[in-house]
MMTF fields as JSON, N, C-alpha, C and O atoms, coordinates in Angstrom:
{
  "mmtfVersion": "1.0.0",
  "mmtfProducer": "UNKNOWN",
  "numBonds": 507,
  "numAtoms": 508,
  "numGroups": 127,
  "numChains": 1,
  "numModels": 1,
  "chainsPerModel": [1],
  "groupsPerChain": [127],
  "chainIdList": ["A"],
  "bondAtomList": [4, 2, 8, 6, 12, 10, 16, 14, 20, 18, 24, 22, 28, 26, 32, 30, 36, 34, 40, 38, 44, 42, 48, 46, 52, 50, 56, 54, 60, 58, 64, 62, 68, 66, 72, 70, 76, 74, 80, 78, 84, 82, 88, 86, 92, 90, 96, 94, 100, 98, 104, 102, 108, 106, 112, 110, 116, 114, 120, 118, 124, 122, 128, 126, 132, 130, 136, 134, 140, 138, 144, 142, 148, 146, 152, 150, 156, 154, 160, 158, 164, 162, 168, 166, 172, 170, 176, 174, 180, 178, 184, 182, 188, 186, 192, 190, 196, 194, 200, 198, 204, 202, 208, 206, 212, 210, 216, 214, 220, 218, 224, 222, 228, 226, 232, 230, 236, 234, 240, 238, 244, 242, 248, 246, 252, 250, 256, 254, 260, 258, 264, 262, 268, 266, 272, 270, 276, 274, 280, 278, 284, 282, 288, 286, 292, 290, 296, 294, 300, 298, 304, 302, 308, 306, 312, 310, 316, 314, 320, 318, 324, 322, 328, 326, 332, 330, 336, 334, 340, 338, 344, 342, 348, 346, 352, 350, 356, 354, 360, 358, 364, 362, 368, 366, 372, 370, 376, 374, 380, 378, 384, 382, 388, 386, 392, 390, 396, 394, 400, 398, 404, 402, 408, 406, 412, 410, 416, 414, 420, 418, 424, 422, 428, 426, 432, 430, 436, 434, 440, 438, 444, 442, 448, 446, 452, 450, 456, 454, 460, 458, 464, 462, 468, 466, 472, 470, 476, 474, 480, 478, 484, 482, 488, 486, 492, 490, 496, 494, 500, 498, 504, 502],
  "bondOrderList": [1, 1, 1, 1, 1, 1, 1, 1, 1, 1, 1, 1, 1, 1, 1, 1, 1, 1, 1, 1, 1, 1, 1, 1, 1, 1, 1, 1, 1, 1, 1, 1, 1, 1, 1, 1, 1, 1, 1, 1, 1, 1, 1, 1, 1, 1, 1, 1, 1, 1, 1, 1, 1, 1, 1, 1, 1, 1, 1, 1, 1, 1, 1, 1, 1, 1, 1, 1, 1, 1, 1, 1, 1, 1, 1, 1, 1, 1, 1, 1, 1, 1, 1, 1, 1, 1, 1, 1, 1, 1, 1, 1, 1, 1, 1, 1, 1, 1, 1, 1, 1, 1, 1, 1, 1, 1, 1, 1, 1, 1, 1, 1, 1, 1, 1, 1, 1, 1, 1, 1, 1, 1, 1, 1, 1, 1],
  "groupList": [{"groupName": "MET", "atomNameList": ["N", "CA", "C", "O"], "elementList": ["N", "C", "C", "O"], "formalChargeList": [0, 0, 0, 0], "bondAtomList": [1, 0, 2, 1, 3, 2], "bondOrderList": [1, 1, 2], "singleLetterCode": "M", "chemCompType": "L-PEPTIDE LINKING"}, {"groupName": "ARG", "atomNameList": ["N", "CA", "C", "O"], "elementList": ["N", "C", "C", "O"], "formalChargeList": [0, 0, 0, 0], "bondAtomList": [1, 0, 2, 1, 3, 2], "bondOrderList": [1, 1, 2], "singleLetterCode": "R", "chemCompType": "L-PEPTIDE LINKING"}, {"groupName": "SER", "atomNameList": ["N", "CA", "C", "O"], "elementList": ["N", "C", "C", "O"], "formalChargeList": [0, 0, 0, 0], "bondAtomList": [1, 0, 2, 1, 3, 2], "bondOrderList": [1, 1, 2], "singleLetterCode": "S", "chemCompType": "L-PEPTIDE LINKING"}, {"groupName": "ILE", "atomNameList": ["N", "CA", "C", "O"], "elementList": ["N", "C", "C", "O"], "formalChargeList": [0, 0, 0, 0], "bondAtomList": [1, 0, 2, 1, 3, 2], "bondOrderList": [1, 1, 2], "singleLetterCode": "I", "chemCompType": "L-PEPTIDE LINKING"}, {"groupName": "LYS", "atomNameList": ["N", "CA", "C", "O"], "elementList": ["N", "C", "C", "O"], "formalChargeList": [0, 0, 0, 0], "bondAtomList": [1, 0, 2, 1, 3, 2], "bondOrderList": [1, 1, 2], "singleLetterCode": "K", "chemCompType": "L-PEPTIDE LINKING"}, {"groupName": "LEU", "atomNameList": ["N", "CA", "C", "O"], "elementList": ["N", "C", "C", "O"], "formalChargeList": [0, 0, 0, 0], "bondAtomList": [1, 0, 2, 1, 3, 2], "bondOrderList": [1, 1, 2], "singleLetterCode": "L", "chemCompType": "L-PEPTIDE LINKING"}, {"groupName": "VAL", "atomNameList": ["N", "CA", "C", "O"], "elementList": ["N", "C", "C", "O"], "formalChargeList": [0, 0, 0, 0], "bondAtomList": [1, 0, 2, 1, 3, 2], "bondOrderList": [1, 1, 2], "singleLetterCode": "V", "chemCompType": "L-PEPTIDE LINKING"}, {"groupName": "PRO", "atomNameList": ["N", "CA", "C", "O"], "elementList": ["N", "C", "C", "O"], "formalChargeList": [0, 0, 0, 0], "bondAtomList": [1, 0, 2, 1, 3, 2], "bondOrderList": [1, 1, 2], "singleLetterCode": "P", "chemCompType": "L-PEPTIDE LINKING"}, {"groupName": "PHE", "atomNameList": ["N", "CA", "C", "O"], "elementList": ["N", "C", "C", "O"], "formalChargeList": [0, 0, 0, 0], "bondAtomList": [1, 0, 2, 1, 3, 2], "bondOrderList": [1, 1, 2], "singleLetterCode": "F", "chemCompType": "L-PEPTIDE LINKING"}, {"groupName": "TRP", "atomNameList": ["N", "CA", "C", "O"], "elementList": ["N", "C", "C", "O"], "formalChargeList": [0, 0, 0, 0], "bondAtomList": [1, 0, 2, 1, 3, 2], "bondOrderList": [1, 1, 2], "singleLetterCode": "W", "chemCompType": "L-PEPTIDE LINKING"}, {"groupName": "ALA", "atomNameList": ["N", "CA", "C", "O"], "elementList": ["N", "C", "C", "O"], "formalChargeList": [0, 0, 0, 0], "bondAtomList": [1, 0, 2, 1, 3, 2], "bondOrderList": [1, 1, 2], "singleLetterCode": "A", "chemCompType": "L-PEPTIDE LINKING"}, {"groupName": "GLU", "atomNameList": ["N", "CA", "C", "O"], "elementList": ["N", "C", "C", "O"], "formalChargeList": [0, 0, 0, 0], "bondAtomList": [1, 0, 2, 1, 3, 2], "bondOrderList": [1, 1, 2], "singleLetterCode": "E", "chemCompType": "L-PEPTIDE LINKING"}, {"groupName": "THR", "atomNameList": ["N", "CA", "C", "O"], "elementList": ["N", "C", "C", "O"], "formalChargeList": [0, 0, 0, 0], "bondAtomList": [1, 0, 2, 1, 3, 2], "bondOrderList": [1, 1, 2], "singleLetterCode": "T", "chemCompType": "L-PEPTIDE LINKING"}, {"groupName": "CYS", "atomNameList": ["N", "CA", "C", "O"], "elementList": ["N", "C", "C", "O"], "formalChargeList": [0, 0, 0, 0], "bondAtomList": [1, 0, 2, 1, 3, 2], "bondOrderList": [1, 1, 2], "singleLetterCode": "C", "chemCompType": "L-PEPTIDE LINKING"}, {"groupName": "GLY", "atomNameList": ["N", "CA", "C", "O"], "elementList": ["N", "C", "C", "O"], "formalChargeList": [0, 0, 0, 0], "bondAtomList": [1, 0, 2, 1, 3, 2], "bondOrderList": [1, 1, 2], "singleLetterCode": "G", "chemCompType": "PEPTIDE LINKING"}, {"groupName": "ASN", "atomNameList": ["N", "CA", "C", "O"], "elementList": ["N", "C", "C", "O"], "formalChargeList": [0, 0, 0, 0], "bondAtomList": [1, 0, 2, 1, 3, 2], "bondOrderList": [1, 1, 2], "singleLetterCode": "N", "chemCompType": "L-PEPTIDE LINKING"}, {"groupName": "TYR", "atomNameList": ["N", "CA", "C", "O"], "elementList": ["N", "C", "C", "O"], "formalChargeList": [0, 0, 0, 0], "bondAtomList": [1, 0, 2, 1, 3, 2], "bondOrderList": [1, 1, 2], "singleLetterCode": "Y", "chemCompType": "L-PEPTIDE LINKING"}, {"groupName": "HIS", "atomNameList": ["N", "CA", "C", "O"], "elementList": ["N", "C", "C", "O"], "formalChargeList": [0, 0, 0, 0], "bondAtomList": [1, 0, 2, 1, 3, 2], "bondOrderList": [1, 1, 2], "singleLetterCode": "H", "chemCompType": "L-PEPTIDE LINKING"}, {"groupName": "ASP", "atomNameList": ["N", "CA", "C", "O"], "elementList": ["N", "C", "C", "O"], "formalChargeList": [0, 0, 0, 0], "bondAtomList": [1, 0, 2, 1, 3, 2], "bondOrderList": [1, 1, 2], "singleLetterCode": "D", "chemCompType": "L-PEPTIDE LINKING"}],
  "groupTypeList": [0, 1, 2, 0, 3, 1, 4, 2, 5, 5, 6, 5, 7, 5, 8, 5, 5, 9, 6, 10, 1, 7, 10, 8, 7, 5, 11, 4, 3, 12, 3, 7, 13, 11, 6, 0, 11, 6, 2, 4, 7, 8, 11, 2, 2, 2, 14, 4, 5, 15, 14, 6, 1, 16, 0, 5, 6, 17, 17, 10, 17, 10, 11, 18, 1, 11, 12, 5, 2, 4, 9, 5, 4, 10, 17, 2, 14, 12, 11, 6, 12, 8, 3, 6, 18, 11, 1, 11, 16, 4, 14, 3, 5, 8, 1, 5, 10, 17, 13, 8, 14, 1, 14, 5, 5, 3, 16, 10, 18, 18, 3, 1, 7, 11, 4, 1, 18, 3, 3, 11, 6, 3, 5, 2, 7, 7, 7],
  "groupIdList": [1, 2, 3, 4, 5, 6, 7, 8, 9, 10, 11, 12, 13, 14, 15, 16, 17, 18, 19, 20, 21, 22, 23, 24, 25, 26, 27, 28, 29, 30, 31, 32, 33, 34, 35, 36, 37, 38, 39, 40, 41, 42, 43, 44, 45, 46, 47, 48, 49, 50, 51, 52, 53, 54, 55, 56, 57, 58, 59, 60, 61, 62, 63, 64, 65, 66, 67, 68, 69, 70, 71, 72, 73, 74, 75, 76, 77, 78, 79, 80, 81, 82, 83, 84, 85, 86, 87, 88, 89, 90, 91, 92, 93, 94, 95, 96, 97, 98, 99, 100, 101, 102, 103, 104, 105, 106, 107, 108, 109, 110, 111, 112, 113, 114, 115, 116, 117, 118, 119, 120, 121, 122, 123, 124, 125, 126, 127],
  "secStructList": [7, 2, 2, 2, 2, 2, 2, 2, 2, 2, 2, 2, 2, 2, 2, 2, 2, 2, 2, 2, 4, 4, 4, 1, 7, 7, 7, 7, 3, 3, 3, 3, 3, 3, 3, 3, 3, 3, 7, 7, 7, 7, 7, 7, 1, 1, 6, 6, 6, 6, 6, 7, 3, 3, 3, 3, 3, 3, 3, 1, 1, 4, 4, 4, 2, 2, 2, 2, 2, 2, 2, 2, 2, 2, 2, 6, 6, 3, 3, 3, 3, 3, 3, 3, 6, 6, 3, 3, 3, 3, 3, 3, 3, 3, 3, 7, 6, 6, 1, 6, 6, 3, 3, 3, 3, 3, 3, 7, 1, 7, 7, 7, 7, 7, 6, 6, 7, 3, 3, 3, 3, 3, 3, 7, 7, 7, 7],
  "xCoordList": [10.092, 10.946, 11.492, 11.503, 11.947, 12.482, 11.405, 11.695, 10.193, 9.089, 8.91, 8.662, 9.03, 8.902, 10.037, 9.814, 11.226, 12.38, 12.205, 12.52, 11.718, 11.498, 10.458, 10.653, 9.368, 8.346, 8.883, 8.567, 9.706, 10.311, 11.203, 11.206, 11.966, 12.85, 12.064, 12.549, 10.869, 10.026, 9.368, 9.211, 9.0, 8.302, 9.27, 8.885, 10.486, 11.465, 11.7, 11.662, 11.939, 12.128, 10.92, 11.065, 9.709, 8.497, 8.414, 8.065, 8.731, 8.711, 9.736, 9.44, 10.896, 11.938, 11.518, 11.782, 10.869, 10.343, 9.282, 9.246, 8.427, 7.37, 7.981, 7.554, 8.969, 9.622, 10.344, 10.361, 10.944, 11.761, 10.921, 11.46, 9.635, 8.827, 8.881, 8.81, 9.0, 9.1, 10.354, 10.393, 11.382, 12.615, 12.497, 13.32, 11.474, 11.282, 10.783, 10.133, 11.086, 10.639, 9.123, 8.399, 8.656, 7.219, 6.687, 7.421, 5.409, 4.795, 4.729, 4.84, 4.54, 4.382, 3.022, 2.045, 2.991, 1.77, 1.511, 2.406, 0.308, -0.075, -0.981, -2.013, -0.591, -1.379, -1.699, -0.795, -2.968, -3.298, -2.822, -3.094, -2.124, -1.604, -2.058, -2.085, -2.412, -2.809, -1.591, -0.763, -1.492, -0.401, -0.729, -1.808, 0.217, 0.036, 0.766, 0.312, 1.905, 2.732, 3.633, 4.04, 3.947, 4.833, 5.81, 5.419, 7.072, 8.064, 8.222, 7.803, 8.826, 9.265, 10.612, 11.214, 11.089, 12.398, 13.513, 13.519, 14.451, 15.561, 16.483, 16.67, 17.057, 18.099, 19.344, 19.314, 20.443, 21.667, 22.875, 22.824, 23.957, 25.201, 25.757, 26.603, 25.291, 25.666, 24.613, 23.443, 25.018, 24.085, 23.35, 22.263, 23.93, 23.317, 21.99, 21.118, 21.859, 20.662, 19.573, 18.418, 19.929, 18.94, 17.809, 18.048, 16.59, 15.424, 14.895, 13.831, 15.602, 15.109, 13.923, 13.909, 12.926, 11.711, 11.34, 11.893, 10.41, 9.886, 8.366, 7.772, 7.784, 6.342, 6.113, 6.661, 5.331, 4.966, 3.625, 2.662, 3.563, 2.35, 1.938, 2.751, 0.692, 0.217, -0.889, -1.346, -1.319, -2.345, -3.608, -3.996, -4.236, -5.503, -6.705, -7.732, -6.566, -7.667, -7.21, -6.099, -8.058, -7.719, -7.259, -6.375, -7.852, -7.5, -6.055, -5.528, -5.42, -4.048, -3.011, -1.81, -3.449, -2.574, -1.515, -0.321, -1.968, -1.025, -0.023, 1.161, -0.487, 0.397, 1.482, 2.661, 1.086, 2.063, 3.017, 4.219, 2.537, 3.364, 4.412, 5.595, 3.989, 4.926, 5.976, 7.162, 5.516, 6.446, 7.477, 8.669, 7.035, 7.963, 8.987, 10.161, 8.547, 9.487, 10.532, 11.699, 10.129, 11.025, 11.878, 12.955, 11.435, 12.1, 12.366, 12.473, 12.48, 12.742, 13.982, 15.004, 13.888, 15.008, 15.044, 16.065, 13.945, 13.871, 13.267, 12.382, 13.749, 13.179, 11.79, 11.576, 10.86, 9.487, 9.101, 9.757, 8.02, 7.383, 6.11, 5.409, 5.8, 4.55, 3.888, 4.554, 2.57, 1.777, 1.039, 0.309, 1.247, 0.563, -0.012, 0.705, -1.298, -1.975, -1.663, -1.347, -1.762, -1.583, -0.199, -0.024, 0.801, 2.191, 3.024, 2.82, 3.967, 4.845, 6.107, 6.685, 6.531, 7.772, 8.497, 7.893, 9.772, 10.589, 10.937, 11.125, 11.02, 11.44, 11.96, 11.916, 12.45, 12.922, 11.985, 11.748, 11.445, 10.442, 11.109, 11.671, 11.025, 11.603, 10.495, 9.475, 10.732, 9.84, 10.206, 11.385, 9.215, 9.443, 9.121, 7.96, 10.164, 10.048, 9.053, 8.417, 8.904, 8.01, 6.685, 5.907, 6.442, 5.182, 4.576, 4.835, 3.787, 3.288, 2.561, 1.631, 3.02, 2.363, 2.585, 1.858, 3.557, 3.811, 5.148, 6.087, 5.179, 6.411, 6.872, 6.073, 8.163, 8.795, 9.307, 10.229, 8.711, 9.021, 9.924, 9.503, 11.152, 12.108, 12.143, 12.256, 12.045, 12.04, 12.587, 12.792, 12.829, 13.449, 12.647, 13.102, 11.492, 10.709, 9.943, 9.646, 9.628, 8.926, 7.42, 6.74, 6.925, 5.475, 5.016, 5.783, 3.763, 3.251, 1.935, 0.882, 2.013, 0.756, 0.417, 1.288, -0.846, -1.338, -1.662, -1.857, -1.713, -2.133, -3.511, -4.397, -3.672, -4.896, -5.084, -6.058, -4.171, -4.268, -4.005, -3.31, -4.539, -4.293, -3.358, -3.647, -2.241, -1.296, -1.256, -1.593, -0.856, -0.659, 0.837, 1.677, 1.158, 2.565, 2.692, 1.962, 3.637, 3.864, 5.063, 6.192, 4.794, 5.812, 6.266, 5.454, 7.563, 8.11, 9.365, 10.042, 9.706, 10.907, 12.139, 12.123, 13.206, 14.439, 14.999, 14.786, 15.726, 16.293, 17.284, 17.842],
  "yCoordList": [-23.831, -23.004, -21.828, -20.69, -22.121, -21.04, -19.99, -18.796, -20.441, -19.51, -18.554, -17.365, -19.049, -18.214, -17.191, -16.037, -17.613, -16.702, -15.609, -14.447, -15.963, -14.97, -13.952, -12.75, -14.413, -13.516, -12.593, -11.404, -13.145, -12.336, -11.251, -10.114, -11.613, -10.64, -9.537, -8.413, -9.845, -8.853, -7.934, -6.734, -8.501, -7.753, -6.905, -5.847, -7.35, -6.678, -5.215, -4.333, -4.914, -3.499, -2.632, -1.481, -3.182, -2.415, -2.134, -1.025, -3.124, -2.939, -1.88, -1.032, -1.927, -0.936, 0.498, 1.459, 0.624, 1.935, 2.407, 3.586, 1.519, 1.9, 2.368, 3.38, 1.652, 1.992, 3.333, 4.102, 3.622, 4.83, 6.06, 7.164, 5.893, 7.024, 8.269, 9.356, 8.219, 9.469, 10.27, 11.479, 9.604, 10.286, 11.08, 11.952, 10.766, 11.484, 12.885, 13.09, 13.873, 15.255, 15.344, 14.614, 16.218, 16.446, 17.112, 17.757, 16.938, 17.553, 19.046, 19.572, 19.727, 21.186, 21.536, 20.804, 22.673, 23.189, 24.547, 25.393, 24.779, 26.092, 26.788, 26.249, 28.0, 28.748, 30.151, 30.869, 30.521, 31.898, 32.845, 32.624, 33.878, 34.862, 36.262, 36.635, 37.024, 38.408, 39.312, 39.188, 40.218, 41.185, 42.278, 42.869, 42.534, 43.558, 44.824, 45.918, 44.693, 45.831, 45.424, 44.267, 46.378, 46.131, 47.288, 48.449, 46.979, 48.046, 48.464, 47.763, 49.599, 50.017, 49.337, 48.854, 49.294, 48.668, 49.458, 50.688, 48.67, 49.333, 49.968, 49.453, 51.088, 51.73, 51.792, 52.246, 51.336, 51.227, 51.51, 51.355, 51.927, 52.11, 50.756, 50.687, 49.682, 48.335, 47.855, 47.707, 47.619, 47.194, 45.891, 45.64, 45.085, 43.817, 43.987, 43.12, 45.097, 45.323, 46.097, 46.114, 46.717, 47.489, 46.582, 45.508, 47.035, 46.289, 45.269, 44.694, 45.033, 44.098, 44.732, 45.936, 43.907, 44.392, 43.452, 42.358, 43.877, 42.975, 43.108, 44.111, 42.051, 42.015, 41.389, 40.324, 42.019, 41.453, 40.759, 41.37, 39.456, 38.673, 37.922, 37.706, 37.538, 36.6, 35.76, 36.038, 34.729, 33.833, 34.593, 35.522, 34.205, 34.853, 34.24, 34.895, 32.958, 32.249, 31.691, 31.174, 31.797, 31.382, 29.919, 29.575, 29.071, 27.658, 27.372, 26.289, 28.34, 28.174, 28.745, 28.594, 29.384, 30.074, 29.143, 29.438, 28.018, 27.079, 26.488, 26.353, 26.144, 25.571, 26.555, 26.202, 27.807, 28.815, 29.095, 29.219, 29.199, 29.485, 28.381, 28.676, 27.128, 26.017, 26.005, 25.787, 26.242, 26.225, 27.35, 27.127, 28.528, 29.639, 29.366, 29.709, 28.758, 28.442, 27.437, 27.547, 26.46, 25.394, 25.755, 25.184, 26.687, 26.903, 28.339, 28.669, 29.223, 30.642, 30.8, 30.158, 31.648, 31.903, 30.937, 30.83, 30.243, 29.277, 29.896, 30.749, 29.463, 29.914, 29.32, 28.137, 30.136, 29.71, 30.209, 31.063, 29.64, 30.109, 30.823, 30.342, 31.94, 32.604, 33.03, 33.255, 33.135, 33.402, 34.719, 34.924, 35.593, 36.886, 37.005, 36.846, 37.283, 37.399, 36.198, 36.356, 35.004, 33.745, 33.516, 32.643, 34.281, 34.071, 33.69, 34.218, 32.773, 32.311, 33.138, 33.56, 33.366, 34.114, 33.384, 32.566, 33.663, 33.098, 34.188, 35.349, 33.797, 34.728, 33.938, 32.707, 34.643, 34.042, 34.484, 35.681, 33.545, 33.833, 33.672, 32.626, 34.757, 34.774, 34.909, 35.565, 34.283, 34.426, 35.715, 36.015, 36.452, 37.628, 37.183, 36.969, 37.049, 36.448, 37.143, 36.483, 38.433, 39.174, 39.564, 40.327, 39.034, 39.285, 37.922, 37.356, 37.4, 36.031, 35.765, 36.477, 34.703, 34.257, 35.146, 35.039, 35.994, 36.878, 36.491, 36.069, 36.66, 36.377, 37.583, 38.391, 37.683, 38.721, 38.051, 37.235, 38.399, 37.804, 38.758, 39.856, 38.337, 39.151, 38.616, 37.41, 39.527, 39.11, 40.234, 41.345, 39.953, 40.95, 41.187, 41.906, 40.602, 40.807, 42.122, 42.649, 42.647, 43.904, 43.631, 43.738, 43.281, 43.077, 44.032, 44.426, 44.388, 45.419, 45.021, 45.594, 44.042, 43.73, 44.872, 45.638, 44.977, 46.029, 45.449, 44.244, 46.319, 45.936, 45.287, 45.781, 44.161, 43.367, 42.419, 41.667, 42.433, 41.437, 40.073, 39.955, 39.048, 37.664, 37.057, 37.082, 36.516, 35.81, 34.371, 34.087, 33.458, 32.066, 31.864, 32.234, 31.276, 31.005, 29.465, 28.786, 28.954, 27.512, 27.212, 27.607, 26.513, 26.182, 24.756, 23.852, 24.568, 23.208, 23.205, 24.227, 22.041, 21.986, 22.174, 21.812, 22.721, 22.905, 21.571, 20.558, 21.565, 20.28, 19.671, 18.609],
  "zCoordList": [54.81, 55.614, 54.797, 55.264, 53.565, 52.701, 52.405, 52.327, 52.245, 51.977, 53.145, 52.94, 54.342, 55.513, 55.599, 55.962, 55.27, 55.302, 54.24, 54.497, 53.075, 52.01, 52.462, 52.282, 53.039, 53.516, 54.584, 54.605, 55.484, 56.52, 55.936, 56.409, 54.898, 54.246, 53.543, 53.423, 53.083, 52.475, 53.517, 53.291, 54.623, 55.651, 56.5, 56.998, 56.662, 57.515, 57.074, 57.932, 55.788, 55.415, 55.706, 56.118, 55.491, 55.808, 57.289, 57.693, 58.104, 59.542, 59.967, 60.808, 59.407, 59.748, 59.333, 60.056, 58.175, 57.767, 58.734, 59.087, 59.164, 60.113, 61.419, 61.974, 61.916, 63.182, 63.077, 64.038, 61.913, 61.73, 61.374, 61.294, 61.162, 60.679, 61.534, 60.961, 62.847, 63.613, 63.282, 63.506, 62.751, 62.401, 61.071, 60.79, 60.273, 59.037, 59.356, 60.381, 58.473, 58.717, 58.836, 58.16, 59.677, 59.81, 58.549, 57.801, 58.343, 57.165, 57.345, 58.452, 56.206, 56.256, 56.833, 56.676, 57.5, 58.087, 57.496, 57.478, 57.013, 56.46, 57.447, 57.845, 57.845, 58.827, 58.25, 57.82, 58.248, 57.871, 58.974, 60.154, 58.583, 59.538, 59.167, 57.994, 60.179, 59.981, 60.055, 60.958, 59.102, 59.071, 60.083, 60.05, 60.98, 62.003, 61.654, 61.991, 60.977, 60.637, 59.476, 59.378, 58.593, 57.46, 57.341, 57.458, 57.11, 56.968, 55.521, 54.6, 55.345, 53.999, 53.79, 54.748, 52.554, 52.305, 53.037, 53.09, 53.594, 54.299, 53.291, 52.188, 53.671, 52.877, 53.714, 54.857, 53.147, 53.924, 53.035, 51.815, 53.679, 52.911, 52.485, 51.593, 53.113, 52.707, 51.718, 52.071, 50.512, 49.47, 49.804, 49.284, 50.651, 51.02, 51.781, 51.729, 52.471, 53.281, 52.523, 52.948, 51.435, 50.68, 50.187, 49.636, 50.398, 49.92, 50.912, 50.687, 51.995, 53.007, 53.715, 53.971, 54.027, 54.687, 55.817, 55.934, 56.642, 57.652, 57.721, 57.326, 58.241, 58.45, 59.832, 60.117, 60.675, 61.932, 61.747, 61.284, 62.118, 61.872, 63.141, 64.04, 63.197, 64.221, 63.609, 62.5, 64.331, 63.798, 63.456, 64.164, 62.387, 61.977, 62.68, 62.86, 63.083, 63.714, 65.067, 65.183, 66.075, 67.43, 67.484, 68.269, 66.66, 66.712, 66.26, 66.517, 65.59, 65.135, 66.114, 65.89, 67.174, 68.107, 68.68, 68.636, 69.216, 69.866, 68.849, 69.158, 67.665, 66.645, 66.268, 66.227, 65.987, 65.61, 66.748, 66.513, 67.956, 69.121, 69.313, 69.483, 69.287, 69.452, 68.333, 68.58, 67.1, 65.986, 66.128, 65.913, 66.48, 66.666, 67.778, 67.64, 68.86, 69.955, 69.498, 69.871, 68.694, 68.28, 67.074, 66.904, 66.228, 64.944, 64.602, 63.421, 65.591, 65.315, 64.439, 64.679, 63.435, 62.544, 61.35, 60.672, 61.097, 60.018, 58.77, 58.85, 57.629, 56.362, 56.191, 56.454, 55.753, 55.482, 54.093, 53.497, 53.62, 52.41, 52.838, 53.729, 52.234, 52.546, 51.24, 50.23, 51.285, 50.084, 50.258, 51.228, 49.303, 49.243, 47.824, 46.836, 47.745, 46.444, 45.531, 44.351, 46.114, 45.38, 44.813, 43.963, 45.263, 44.834, 46.033, 47.126, 45.843, 46.895, 47.013, 46.011, 48.247, 48.523, 49.64, 50.334, 49.825, 50.881, 51.881, 51.518, 53.139, 54.189, 55.371, 55.376, 56.365, 57.596, 58.694, 58.855, 59.455, 60.495, 61.865, 62.191, 62.658, 63.979, 65.051, 64.84, 66.169, 67.312, 68.071, 68.256, 68.495, 69.333, 70.761, 71.108, 71.581, 72.891, 73.808, 74.629, 73.692, 74.594, 73.958, 74.53, 72.777, 72.056, 71.747, 70.685, 72.65, 72.549, 71.237, 70.859, 70.55, 69.338, 68.111, 67.123, 68.176, 67.028, 66.419, 67.094, 65.101, 64.353, 63.576, 63.103, 63.458, 62.657, 61.372, 61.411, 60.263, 58.987, 58.195, 57.831, 57.934, 57.191, 55.758, 55.538, 54.789, 53.373, 52.526, 53.016, 51.244, 50.362, 49.076, 48.186, 48.981, 47.748, 47.784, 48.857, 46.609, 46.527, 46.546, 45.526, 47.711, 47.906, 48.986, 49.865, 48.901, 49.82, 50.483, 50.201, 51.359, 52.079, 53.003, 53.416, 53.321, 54.201, 55.585, 55.743, 56.553, 57.914, 57.813, 57.116, 58.528, 58.584, 57.398, 57.376, 56.4, 55.343, 55.923, 56.932, 55.316, 55.726, 54.678, 53.481, 55.147, 54.302, 54.762, 55.911, 53.904, 54.281, 54.553, 53.734, 55.706, 56.026, 56.082, 56.804, 55.3, 55.232, 56.126, 55.835, 57.205, 58.218, 57.994, 57.798, 58.025, 57.999, 58.799, 58.9, 59.393, 60.222, 59.379, 58.202, 59.922, 59.165, 58.736, 59.403, 57.607, 57.092, 58.056, 57.779]
}
């Protein structure tokens, strides 16, 4: 009988972890995105805005359209990591409500992607 209780005590935590798994954060998703437009750095009388830039992006491959669209609807305004020329940067990705499947990426790094460049955007749910 004691042996059965010990086994149950060992199995119970594993069962609880299995049951709780949907509550754990979803894995990161990496989507290639095509650059549609890039801004020059903003210049402002407020020093906080100087150097801020934006990039308008959309999915690079048709098979990623639905994934990007759903993520943008659920997580607009979330910090993302994006990769340009094999280097990682941080930005905030917003959904553009009237531009289906397009995102507005706000960032402050001095990078200069060109129109039609493909960047990798790493999407993950907010903490």
